[in-house]
Each structure stands twice: as structure tokens, then as C-alpha cells.
Residue frames as qw, qx, qy, qz and C-alpha x, y, z in Angstrom:
[[0.052, -0.073, 0.039, 0.995, 98.62, 51.34, 30.03],
 [0.317, 0.563, 0.596, -0.477, 95.17, 52.84, 30.20],
 [0.326, 0.298, 0.634, 0.635, 93.61, 53.29, 26.78],
 [0.130, -0.426, -0.258, -0.857, 90.85, 55.71, 27.69],
 [0.022, 0.286, 0.711, -0.642, 88.27, 56.96, 30.14],
 [0.208, -0.378, -0.560, -0.707, 84.58, 57.43, 29.45],
 [0.182, 0.181, 0.615, -0.746, 81.76, 58.90, 31.53],
 [0.196, -0.328, -0.766, -0.516, 78.21, 57.85, 30.74],
 [0.466, -0.198, 0.251, -0.825, 74.84, 58.93, 32.05],
 [0.539, -0.004, 0.768, -0.345, 72.25, 56.36, 33.17],
 [0.759, 0.523, 0.144, -0.359, 70.93, 56.09, 29.59],
 [0.829, 0.020, 0.391, 0.400, 74.34, 55.18, 28.20],
 [0.405, 0.884, 0.052, 0.226, 75.04, 58.51, 26.52],
 [0.711, 0.008, -0.161, 0.685, 78.70, 59.51, 26.58],
 [0.183, -0.967, -0.152, 0.091, 79.28, 62.67, 28.63],
 [0.148, -0.843, 0.485, 0.182, 83.09, 62.65, 28.68],
 [0.956, 0.242, 0.082, 0.143, 85.41, 60.78, 26.34],
 [0.066, -0.865, 0.485, 0.108, 89.16, 60.90, 26.75],
 [0.973, 0.198, -0.016, 0.118, 91.28, 58.49, 24.68],
 [0.364, -0.808, 0.418, 0.199, 94.93, 58.17, 25.67],
 [0.361, -0.298, 0.801, 0.374, 96.02, 55.42, 23.26],
 [0.432, 0.310, -0.457, -0.713, 95.12, 54.58, 19.68],
 [0.164, 0.014, -0.981, -0.101, 94.21, 50.97, 20.46],
 [0.142, 0.468, 0.751, -0.444, 90.83, 51.99, 21.96],
 [0.006, -0.183, -0.510, -0.841, 88.19, 53.04, 19.45],
 [0.462, -0.114, 0.025, -0.879, 84.62, 54.20, 19.34],
 [0.712, -0.109, -0.623, -0.303, 83.43, 50.60, 19.23],
 [0.377, -0.046, -0.755, 0.535, 84.63, 50.19, 22.84],
 [0.246, -0.014, 0.274, -0.930, 82.21, 52.92, 23.91],
 [0.688, -0.014, -0.308, -0.656, 79.32, 51.10, 22.26],
 [0.630, 0.008, -0.774, 0.061, 80.36, 47.69, 23.60],
 [0.134, -0.031, -0.678, 0.722, 80.33, 48.96, 27.19],
 [0.440, 0.014, 0.077, -0.895, 76.95, 50.62, 26.72],
 [0.742, 0.017, -0.469, -0.479, 75.34, 47.48, 25.28],
 [0.695, 0.009, -0.706, 0.139, 76.97, 44.88, 27.54],
 [0.318, -0.111, -0.634, 0.696, 77.03, 46.70, 30.88],
 [0.195, 0.081, 0.224, -0.951, 74.72, 49.71, 31.09],
 [0.664, 0.093, -0.172, -0.722, 71.88, 48.18, 29.08],
 [0.227, 0.128, -0.965, 0.023, 72.46, 44.59, 30.25],
 [0.633, -0.391, -0.461, -0.484, 69.32, 42.66, 31.13],
 [0.774, -0.458, -0.386, 0.206, 70.83, 41.28, 34.32],
 [0.276, -0.951, 0.138, -0.011, 72.56, 43.39, 36.94],
 [0.652, 0.513, -0.417, 0.371, 76.32, 43.68, 36.46],
 [0.735, -0.673, -0.068, 0.039, 78.01, 42.65, 39.69],
 [0.782, -0.150, 0.089, 0.599, 81.66, 42.70, 38.73],
 [0.008, -0.906, 0.033, 0.421, 83.48, 46.03, 38.46],
 [0.102, -0.494, 0.688, 0.522, 85.68, 44.52, 35.74],
 [0.790, 0.429, 0.362, -0.246, 84.17, 43.39, 32.46],
 [0.281, -0.347, 0.691, 0.568, 86.03, 41.83, 29.54],
 [0.663, 0.613, 0.330, -0.276, 84.52, 42.28, 26.09],
 [0.763, 0.623, 0.038, 0.170, 86.36, 41.21, 22.94],
 [0.758, 0.072, -0.162, 0.628, 89.87, 41.35, 24.44],
 [0.045, 0.564, -0.104, 0.818, 89.17, 44.73, 26.00],
 [0.403, -0.376, -0.704, 0.447, 88.95, 45.23, 29.76],
 [0.182, -0.674, -0.173, -0.695, 86.53, 47.74, 31.27],
 [0.351, -0.227, -0.649, 0.636, 87.07, 48.85, 34.87],
 [0.180, -0.543, -0.333, -0.750, 83.98, 50.72, 35.96],
 [0.110, -0.285, -0.676, 0.671, 82.32, 52.39, 38.92],
 [0.126, -0.647, -0.540, -0.524, 78.88, 53.92, 39.23],
 [0.183, -0.240, -0.458, 0.836, 78.34, 57.03, 41.34],
 [0.362, 0.446, 0.262, -0.776, 74.78, 58.29, 41.42],
 [0.746, 0.554, 0.310, -0.203, 73.57, 58.30, 37.83],
 [0.318, 0.814, -0.459, -0.161, 77.08, 58.45, 36.32],
 [0.969, -0.029, 0.146, 0.195, 79.11, 55.48, 35.07],
 [0.052, 0.858, -0.486, -0.157, 82.87, 56.00, 34.83],
 [0.974, 0.092, 0.188, 0.089, 84.75, 53.39, 32.81],
 [0.123, -0.729, 0.593, 0.319, 88.45, 52.94, 32.17],
 [0.916, 0.378, 0.051, -0.121, 89.27, 50.96, 29.05],
 [0.149, -0.689, 0.675, 0.217, 92.43, 49.02, 28.26],
 [0.898, 0.307, -0.258, -0.179, 93.57, 46.30, 25.93],
 [0.444, 0.469, -0.677, 0.354, 96.69, 45.60, 27.97],
 [0.698, -0.397, -0.559, 0.209, 97.30, 43.86, 31.28],
 [0.002, 0.632, -0.231, 0.739, 97.14, 46.55, 33.98],
 [0.205, -0.069, -0.781, 0.585, 97.15, 46.56, 37.76],
 [0.278, -0.624, -0.629, -0.371, 93.45, 46.58, 38.68],
 [0.459, -0.651, -0.419, 0.437, 94.06, 47.97, 42.17],
 [0.298, -0.257, 0.105, 0.913, 95.91, 50.94, 40.73],
 [0.066, -0.345, -0.566, -0.746, 93.13, 51.62, 38.20],
 [0.393, -0.690, -0.594, -0.130, 90.47, 51.59, 40.90],
 [0.448, -0.524, -0.236, 0.685, 92.60, 53.81, 43.14],
 [0.160, -0.037, 0.301, 0.939, 92.87, 56.29, 40.28],
 [0.229, -0.505, -0.640, -0.532, 89.12, 56.07, 39.62],
 [0.459, -0.671, -0.532, 0.237, 88.35, 56.63, 43.31],
 [0.362, -0.408, -0.059, 0.836, 90.66, 59.64, 43.53],
 [0.039, 0.194, 0.473, 0.858, 89.15, 61.08, 40.36],
 [0.336, -0.643, -0.633, -0.272, 85.65, 60.77, 41.82],
 [0.472, -0.617, -0.366, 0.513, 86.83, 62.42, 45.06],
 [0.269, -0.183, 0.158, 0.932, 88.39, 65.32, 43.16],
 [0.118, -0.374, -0.570, -0.722, 85.29, 65.83, 41.02],
 [0.425, -0.681, -0.595, -0.025, 83.06, 65.72, 44.10],
 [0.427, -0.485, -0.226, 0.729, 85.26, 68.28, 45.84],
 [0.088, -0.015, 0.307, 0.948, 84.71, 70.65, 42.90],
 [0.324, -0.300, -0.566, -0.696, 81.02, 69.95, 42.22],
 [0.480, -0.222, 0.476, -0.703, 79.71, 68.82, 45.59],
 [0.767, 0.141, 0.575, -0.249, 77.71, 66.06, 43.94],
 [0.091, -0.269, 0.773, 0.567, 78.73, 64.04, 40.92],
 [0.549, 0.491, 0.628, -0.251, 75.74, 64.01, 38.58],
 [0.549, 0.451, 0.524, 0.469, 74.98, 64.48, 34.91],
 [0.084, 0.963, 0.220, 0.131, 74.10, 68.14, 35.19],
 [0.407, -0.835, 0.259, 0.264, 77.33, 69.04, 37.02],
 [0.652, -0.117, 0.557, 0.501, 79.45, 67.10, 34.53],
 [0.431, 0.650, 0.480, 0.403, 77.76, 68.80, 31.55],
 [0.061, -0.990, -0.113, -0.064, 77.98, 72.27, 33.08],
 [0.342, -0.826, 0.423, 0.146, 81.65, 71.83, 33.99],
 [0.952, 0.248, 0.126, 0.127, 82.93, 69.65, 31.16],
 [0.427, 0.778, -0.313, 0.338, 85.94, 71.91, 30.53],
 [0.366, -0.676, 0.537, -0.349, 87.03, 71.52, 34.15],
 [0.931, -0.099, 0.334, -0.107, 86.52, 67.75, 33.95],
 [0.825, 0.509, -0.064, 0.237, 88.80, 67.55, 30.91],
 [0.125, 0.803, -0.430, 0.394, 91.42, 69.73, 32.63],
 [0.653, -0.498, 0.501, -0.272, 91.37, 67.44, 35.67],
 [0.961, 0.137, 0.239, 0.022, 91.67, 64.36, 33.47],
 [0.627, 0.689, -0.204, 0.301, 94.53, 65.88, 31.50],
 [0.083, -0.759, 0.501, -0.408, 96.36, 66.80, 34.70],
 [0.676, -0.392, 0.544, -0.307, 95.69, 63.78, 36.88],
 [0.912, 0.167, 0.371, -0.046, 95.60, 61.13, 34.18],
 [0.366, 0.796, -0.439, -0.199, 98.59, 62.21, 32.14],
 [0.973, -0.053, 0.222, 0.040, 99.86, 58.87, 30.96]]
């Protein structure tokens, strides 16, 4: 099961935070920021494991979208869901960027609540 979804800007600031399970905490947000977004070397793998937590992430423009889980999940299904979410957001906004996410955060949460209902 997916524990949560987070959207970050290029600086590592959280734009959207949706937690679906209690096993994912605020420390997961910080761990991803430090180990992936602010990493000294370029992150090449779309899956990162940090302290028994798996982060499935994609970067579109200046936005990072990360799915967090502590359980064993089907990676292909997670990336399919991430891809469809990006497509839906782009169909609403035209371009997925920080400004559009901030200006339409209510719509983003409604989409996540509808599409991602776990």
C-alpha cells in the first residue's frame, strides 16, 4: 500500500503533501529532500530506499513527485499511477510547474483524493 505522495519544488520545499497511511511521517519528507533533491551526485534511479522506506519519484519540469511506502508494492503500478497523475494535472494546467500547483492546490488535492483513493 502507498503511504503517501509528496510534491516538491526544485528547492525541496513541499508543495503538496498527502499521507494515506500512518506509517509515513514528516521525517520521510525530509529524508527525500536531503538524499535525493539536494544530493551532491545526480540521482539516476527512480526508486530510492532510505531507512526501510521506498521512494518512487519522477521529475517533471521543476517539480518532483514522490510516492512513499514502507511496504512491498508493485513498482510498475506505482509508476503507472504517477504517470497518469502527471497527465491529468497537465490536462488541467497545460504545464506542470510550481506556480500552477500553488495556484490550483485545491484542485490537486481533489484529484489526489479521487484518483488515489486507497
